[in-house]
C-alpha positions in Angstrom: -59.0 -2.5 -46.0 -61.2 -0.4 -43.7 -60.4 -0.5 -40.0 -63.0 -1.7 -37.5 -63.7 0.2 -34.2 -62.0 -2.6 -32.3 -58.9 -2.5 -34.5 -58.8 1.3 -34.4 -59.1 1.1 -30.6 -56.2 -1.3 -30.4 -54.1 1.1 -32.4 -55.1 4.1 -30.3 -54.6 2.1 -27.1 -50.9 1.8 -28.0 -50.5 5.5 -27.5 -49.4 6.3 -23.9 -52.1 8.0 -21.8 -55.0 6.8 -23.9 -57.3 4.1 -22.8 -61.0 3.1 -22.8 -61.7 4.3 -19.3 -65.0 4.4 -17.5 -66.3 6.9 -14.9 -64.7 7.0 -11.5 -66.3 4.9 -8.7 -65.7 3.6 -5.3 -63.8 0.6 -6.7 -62.1 2.7 -9.4 -61.4 6.2 -8.1 -59.1 7.0 -11.1 -61.7 5.9 -13.7 -59.2 3.5 -15.3 -61.4 0.4 -15.6 -63.5 0.2 -18.9 -67.2 -0.5 -18.4 -68.2 -2.1 -21.8 -66.2 -3.9 -24.4 -65.5 -2.1 -27.7 -67.5 -3.4 -30.6 -65.9 -5.9 -33.0 -67.6 -4.3 -36.0 -69.1 -0.9 -36.7 -72.6 -2.2 -37.1 -72.6 -4.4 -34.0 -76.0 -4.2 -32.2 -76.2 -3.6 -28.4 -76.8 -6.6 -26.2 -80.4 -7.6 -25.6 -83.0 -10.2 -26.5 -82.9 -12.2 -29.7 -84.5 -10.2 -32.6 -88.1 -11.1 -33.3 -87.4 -11.9 -37.0 -85.4 -14.5 -39.0 -81.8 -14.2 -37.9 -79.0 -13.3 -40.3 -75.3 -14.2 -39.8 -74.5 -10.7 -38.3 -77.4 -11.2 -35.9 -75.9 -14.4 -34.7 -72.5 -12.8 -34.3 -73.9 -10.0 -32.2 -75.7 -12.5 -30.0 -72.5 -14.6 -29.6 -70.4 -11.5 -28.6 -72.9 -10.8 -25.9 -73.6 -14.3 -24.6 -70.6 -16.5 -25.4 -68.6 -17.1 -22.1 -65.3 -16.9 -23.9 -65.8 -13.1 -24.5 -66.8 -12.6 -20.9 -63.7 -14.3 -19.6 -61.4 -12.2 -21.8 -63.2 -9.0 -20.8 -62.8 -9.8 -17.1 -59.1 -10.1 -17.8 -59.1 -6.6 -19.4 -60.8 -5.1 -16.3 -58.3 -6.9 -14.0 -55.4 -5.5 -16.0 -56.9 -2.0 -15.8 -57.0 -2.4 -12.0 -53.4 -3.3 -12.2 -52.8 0.2 -13.8 -54.4 1.8 -10.7 -52.2 -0.3 -8.4 -49.0 0.8 -10.3 -50.0 4.4 -10.1 -50.5 4.3 -6.4 -46.8 4.9 -5.9 -47.3 8.5 -7.3 -49.3 9.4 -4.3 -48.4 9.6 -0.6 -49.6 7.0 1.9 -51.5 8.3 4.9 -52.1 6.1 8.0 -54.1 7.0 11.1 -53.8 4.8 14.2 -55.9 5.4 17.3 -55.8 3.1 20.3 -56.6 3.2 24.0 -54.8 1.1 26.5 -55.7 0.2 30.1 -52.8 0.2 32.6 -53.0 -1.3 36.1 -50.1 -1.0 38.6 -49.9 -3.1 41.8 -47.1 -2.7 44.3 -46.5 -4.9 47.4 -44.5 -3.8 50.5 -44.7 -5.4 53.9 -42.9 -2.5 55.7 -45.7 0.0 55.6 -47.3 1.7 58.6 -50.5 3.5 59.5 -50.3 7.3 59.9 -52.4 9.3 62.3 -55.2 9.6 59.8 -55.4 5.8 59.4 -53.8 5.7 55.9 -51.4 3.0 55.0 -48.0 4.5 54.1 -45.4 2.5 52.1 -47.4 -0.7 52.0 -49.1 -2.5 49.2 -50.9 -0.3 46.7 -52.6 -0.3 43.2 -53.6 2.2 40.6 -55.5 2.2 37.3 -55.2 4.5 34.3 -56.3 4.7 30.7 -53.7 5.8 28.2 -54.9 7.0 24.7 -52.8 7.8 21.7 -53.5 9.0 18.2 -50.9 9.0 15.4 -51.1 10.4 11.9 -48.3 9.3 9.5 -47.7 10.5 6.0 -45.0 8.9 3.8 -44.0 9.7 0.2 -41.4 8.3 -2.1 -39.5 11.2 -3.7 -37.1 9.2 -5.9 -36.5 5.5 -6.6 -34.3 5.5 -9.6 -37.1 5.2 -12.2 -38.8 2.1 -10.7 -42.1 3.7 -10.2 -42.3 5.0 -13.8 -41.2 1.6 -15.1 -43.9 -0.3 -13.1 -46.5 2.1 -14.5 -45.2 1.4 -18.1 -45.4 -2.3 -17.4 -48.9 -2.1 -16.2 -50.0 0.0 -19.2 -48.4 -2.6 -21.5 -50.2 -5.5 -19.7 -53.5 -3.6 -20.2 -52.7 -3.2 -23.9 -52.0 -6.9 -24.1 -55.2 -7.8 -22.3 -57.2 -5.7 -24.7 -55.6 -7.3 -27.7 -56.2 -10.7 -26.3 -59.9 -9.8 -25.8 -60.0 -8.7 -29.4 -58.4 -12.0 -30.5 -60.9 -14.0 -28.4 -63.8 -11.9 -29.8 -62.7 -12.5 -33.4 -62.3 -16.2 -32.6 -65.9 -16.3 -31.4 -67.0 -14.6 -34.6 -65.1 -17.1 -36.7 -66.6 -20.0 -34.7 -70.1 -18.6 -35.4 -69.4 -18.1 -39.1 -68.0 -21.6 -39.4 -71.0 -23.2 -37.6 -73.4 -21.1 -39.7 -71.7 -22.2 -42.9 -71.7 -25.8 -41.8 -75.5 -25.6 -41.3 -75.9 -24.0 -44.7 -73.8 -26.7 -46.3 -75.8 -29.5 -44.6 -79.0 -27.9 -45.8 -77.6 -27.6 -49.3 -76.7 -31.3 -49.1 -80.2 -32.1 -47.9 -81.6 -30.3 -51.0 -79.3 -32.2 -53.2 -80.2 -35.5 -51.6 -83.9 -34.8 -52.0 -83.3 -34.3 -55.7 -81.2 -37.5 -55.7 -84.1 -39.4 -54.0 -86.5 -38.1 -56.6 -84.2 -39.1 -59.5 -83.6 -42.5 -58.0 -87.4 -43.0 -57.5 -87.9 -42.1 -61.2 -85.2 -44.6 -62.2 -86.8 -47.3 -60.0 -90.2 -46.7 -61.4 -88.9 -46.7 -64.9 -87.2 -50.1 -64.3 -90.4 -51.5 -62.7 -92.4 -50.3 -65.6 -90.1 -51.8 -68.2 -90.1 -55.1 -66.2 -93.9 -55.1 -66.2 -93.8 -54.6 -70.0 -91.4 -57.5 -70.3 -88.5 -55.5 -71.8 -86.4 -55.5 -68.6 -85.2 -58.0 -66.1 -85.8 -58.3 -62.4 -82.2 -57.3 -61.8 -82.9 -53.8 -63.1 -85.9 -53.4 -60.8 -83.8 -54.7 -57.8 -80.9 -52.4 -58.6 -83.4 -49.5 -58.8 -84.8 -50.4 -55.4 -81.3 -50.7 -53.9 -80.3 -47.3 -55.4 -83.5 -45.6 -54.0 -83.0 -47.1 -50.5 -79.4 -45.9 -50.5 -80.5 -42.4 -51.5 -83.1 -42.3 -48.8 -80.6 -43.5 -46.2 -78.2 -40.8 -47.2 -81.1 -38.2 -46.8 -81.9 -39.5 -43.3 -78.2 -39.2 -42.3 -78.0 -35.7 -43.7 -81.1 -34.6 -41.7 -79.4 -35.9 -38.6 -76.3 -33.8 -39.5 -78.5 -30.7 -39.9 -79.8 -31.1 -36.4 -76.3 -31.5 -35.0 -75.1 -28.5 -37.0 -78.0 -26.4 -35.7 -77.1 -27.3 -32.1 -73.4 -26.4 -32.8 -74.5 -23.0 -34.2 -76.7 -22.3 -31.1 -73.9 -23.1 -28.7 -71.4 -21.0 -30.7 -73.9 -18.1 -30.3 -74.0 -18.7 -26.6 -77.5 -20.3 -26.6 -78.7 -23.7 -25.4 -78.1 -26.4 -28.0 -81.9 -27.2 -28.3 -82.7 -23.6 -29.3 -84.6 -23.5 -32.6 -83.1 -20.8 -34.8 -85.2 -19.2 -37.5 -82.6 -18.2 -40.1 -83.0 -15.6 -42.9 -81.8 -16.5 -46.4 -78.0 -16.3 -46.5 -76.1 -13.6 -48.2 -74.7 -14.3 -51.7 -71.3 -16.1 -51.9 -68.2 -13.9 -51.6 -66.8 -12.7 -54.9 -63.2 -12.8 -53.7 -62.7 -9.0 -53.4 -60.0 -9.5 -50.9 -57.9 -11.4 -53.4 -57.6 -8.4 -55.6 -55.5 -6.6 -53.0 -52.8 -9.1 -53.2 -51.1 -11.2 -50.6 -48.4 -8.6 -49.8 -51.0 -5.9 -48.9 -53.0 -8.3 -46.8 -49.9 -9.4 -44.9 -49.1 -5.8 -44.2 -52.6 -5.2 -42.9 -52.3 -8.2 -40.7 -49.1 -6.9 -39.1 -50.9 -3.7 -38.3 -54.3 -5.1 -37.2 -54.0 -8.6 -35.9 -54.7 -8.7 -32.2 -52.2 -11.4 -31.4 -49.4 -9.3 -32.9 -50.6 -6.3 -30.9 -50.5 -8.4 -27.8 -47.1 -9.8 -28.5 -45.6 -6.3 -29.0 -47.3 -5.2 -25.7 -45.7 -8.2 -24.0 -42.3 -7.0 -25.3 -43.0 -3.5 -23.8 -44.0 -5.1 -20.5 -40.8 -7.1 -20.4 -38.6 -4.1 -21.2 -40.3 -2.1 -18.5 -39.7 -4.9 -16.0 -36.0 -4.8 -16.8 -36.0 -1.1 -15.9 -37.9 -1.8 -12.8 -35.4 -4.4 -11.7 -32.5 -2.0 -12.4 -34.1 0.7 -10.3 -34.2 -1.7 -7.3 -30.4 -1.5 -7.1 -30.4 2.4 -7.0 -30.7 4.7 -4.0 -34.2 5.9 -3.0 -35.3 9.0 -1.1 -38.4 9.1 1.0 -40.0 11.8 3.2 -42.2 11.1 6.1 -44.1 13.2 8.7 -45.8 11.9 11.9 -47.8 13.6 14.6 -48.7 11.8 17.8 -51.1 12.9 20.4 -51.2 11.0 23.8 -53.4 11.3 26.9 -53.5 9.8 30.3 -57.1 9.3 31.5 -58.8 12.5 30.3 -55.8 14.8 30.3 -53.6 15.4 27.3 -50.2 14.3 28.2 -48.1 14.9 25.0 -48.3 16.2 21.4 -45.2 15.4 19.4 -44.4 15.8 15.6 -41.6 14.3 13.6 -40.5 15.1 10.0 -37.9 12.9 8.4 -36.0 12.5 5.2 -34.7 9.0 4.5 -32.0 7.9 2.0 -31.8 4.1 1.3 -28.8 2.8 -0.5 -28.7 -0.9 -1.5 -25.2 -2.2 -0.9 -25.2 -6.0 -1.0 -27.9 -8.7 -1.2 -26.0 -11.8 -2.2 -26.1 -10.7 -5.9 -29.9 -11.3 -5.8 -30.5 -8.0 -7.7 -28.1 -8.9 -10.4 -29.8 -12.1 -11.1 -33.2 -10.4 -11.0 -32.0 -8.1 -13.8 -30.5 -11.0 -15.7 -33.8 -12.9 -15.5 -35.8 -9.8 -16.6 -33.4 -9.3 -19.6 -33.8 -13.0 -20.6 -37.6 -12.7 -20.4 -37.4 -9.5 -22.6 -35.4 -11.5 -25.2 -37.9 -14.3 -25.1 -40.8 -12.0 -25.6 -39.0 -10.3 -28.5 -38.5 -13.7 -30.1 -42.1 -14.7 -29.5 -43.3 -11.4 -31.1 -41.2 -12.2 -34.2 -42.6 -15.7 -34.3 -46.1 -14.4 -34.0 -45.5 -12.0 -36.9 -44.1 -14.7 -39.1 -46.9 -17.1 -38.3 -49.5 -14.4 -39.0 -47.9 -13.9 -42.5 -48.1 -17.6 -43.1 -51.7 -17.8 -42.0 -52.7 -14.9 -44.3 -50.9 -16.4 -47.3 -52.3 -19.9 -46.6 -55.8 -18.6 -46.4 -55.3 -16.4 -49.4 -54.3 -19.5 -51.5 -57.2 -21.5 -49.9 -59.8 -18.8 -50.9 -58.4 -18.5 -54.4 -58.5 -22.3 -54.8 -62.0 -22.5 -53.4 -63.3 -19.9 -55.8 -61.7 -21.8 -58.8 -63.1 -25.1 -57.5 -66.5 -23.6 -57.2 -66.6 -22.7 -60.9 -65.6 -26.3 -61.8 -68.1 -27.8 -59.4 -70.9 -25.8 -61.0 -69.9 -26.9 -64.4 -69.7 -30.5 -63.1 -73.3 -30.3 -61.8 -74.5 -28.9 -65.1 -72.8 -31.7 -67.1 -73.8 -34.4 -64.7 -77.4 -33.3 -64.8 -77.5 -33.4 -68.5 -75.8 -36.8 -68.6 -78.2 -38.3 -66.1 -81.2 -37.0 -68.0 -79.7 -38.4 -71.2 -79.0 -41.8 -69.6 -82.5 -42.0 -68.2 -84.0 -41.2 -71.7 -81.8 -43.7 -73.4 -82.9 -46.4 -70.9 -86.5 -45.5 -71.3 -86.1 -45.8 -75.1 -84.5 -49.2 -74.7 -81.1 -48.1 -76.2 -79.2 -47.8 -72.9 -78.6 -50.1 -70.0 -79.7 -49.7 -66.4 -76.0 -49.8 -65.3 -75.4 -46.8 -67.4 -78.3 -45.0 -65.8 -77.1 -45.9 -62.3 -73.6 -44.6 -63.1 -74.9 -41.4 -64.4 -77.2 -41.1 -61.3 -74.3 -41.7 -59.0 -72.2 -39.1 -60.8 -74.9 -36.6 -60.5 -75.3 -37.2 -56.7 -71.6 -36.9 -56.3 -71.5 -33.6 -58.3 -74.3 -32.1 -56.1 -72.4 -33.1 -53.0 -69.2 -31.5 -54.3 -71.1 -28.3 -55.2 -72.5 -28.0 -51.6 -69.0 -28.6 -50.2 -67.3 -26.1 -52.5 -69.9 -23.4 -51.5 -69.1 -24.1 -47.9 -65.4 -23.9 -48.7 -65.8 -20.5 -50.3 -67.8 -19.0 -47.4 -65.4 -20.5 -44.8 -62.2 -19.6 -46.6 -63.4 -16.0 -47.0 -64.1 -15.7 -43.2 -60.8 -17.4 -42.4 -58.8 -15.0 -44.6 -60.6 -12.0 -42.9 -59.8 -13.5 -39.5 -56.1 -14.1 -40.5 -55.8 -10.4 -41.6 -57.6 -9.2 -38.4 -60.6 -7.7 -40.1 -63.4 -10.3 -39.7 -65.6 -7.5 -38.3 -65.6 -5.8 -41.7 -66.5 -9.1 -43.4 -69.5 -9.3 -41.0 -70.5 -5.7 -41.6 -70.5 -6.5 -45.4 -73.4 -8.9 -44.8 -75.6 -6.5 -42.8 -78.8 -5.6 -44.4 
């Protein structure tokens, strides 16, 4: 199986130091936050207005990936996780703080024992003074060593970013599958409508034939009434099917991120899948799924995150070394009073915290064990999903062959029954039975065509390569 751009990016994103980063900006000085989502398929069109032509299934998928709120929610989570990478890397740089602050000081003293000197000044009595003190301090602090906690927190943030990207890919593929399913449902309802139109035409012929035979005096009123009833039932079924078409069209519009009342002009669908994926075998498809499925990639990233958190908790119980430097300038009124500088080296050694740290480590280890078990569970469920959809597609293709043969035989049988009744050698009950069998066969053919299209998409989704399936239908 070929690898889509999104699947390839998920593989590359697992390599430390590689990420889909954007240019640096005020909010993202390191350039860690991705600007645009990676494409789900190689041929995905850029976001824009609806194409001014009949829409194919790939067109609808491209529109949905741009407009469906689910993809926007997941992409916002990716950008938030990328911001978390920048937060974790902040510990690699020093912190610099500048504080500047004036203060107003007023001193009042009271003394009743003062006297007046020869110049008329009060000596030793009450007095007051005002002054403005100003200070400016620049402090630089840097963590030299923390027992590996800083590196562990960066590894955890990188793992969370990989998980967020994988979850975005999973959500995007889910949106694609929803569009494909809604599209196939609309096609199936339209096929049912075509079958029901043919059923109405056949029922009308049978009714007219019964009415003609009654007029000729060679059939009873019961035949004509049964013909009328059969025609009314066929027309009622056609009306219900057309209502289903309108509902299916609204569901497709919403799946594409459009208002439900949007009128979609659809191009003729691509031919039915031939089952090429089945020739690779279930084992090969399961192996592809373990490599490509976004939920497996996310589960493995969650394990990496949990293991990094264990190391981060362990580092909290180890000594840390920091260096700091401070320079302070102070002034009284407008005269500089003092300029002092301090450089310090600090060693912090955790001694006892009520065993809090031990329990933090135990909790982190338990979480790592849980994430490891969840990753294995996800892997097993992915294998089951691939195999189940593999069997479903194989069964749908086999059923389609039988359904086509059933329609052919039912068509011939109905025509024969109609001819026999017209010739007066068959009963109207035989004609109605053949007519009902033909209607049922046409319904089954439409349903089996829907099953084949949907099963093919579901198997591609289960493997993690639904983007390639969509690219296969681009024209």
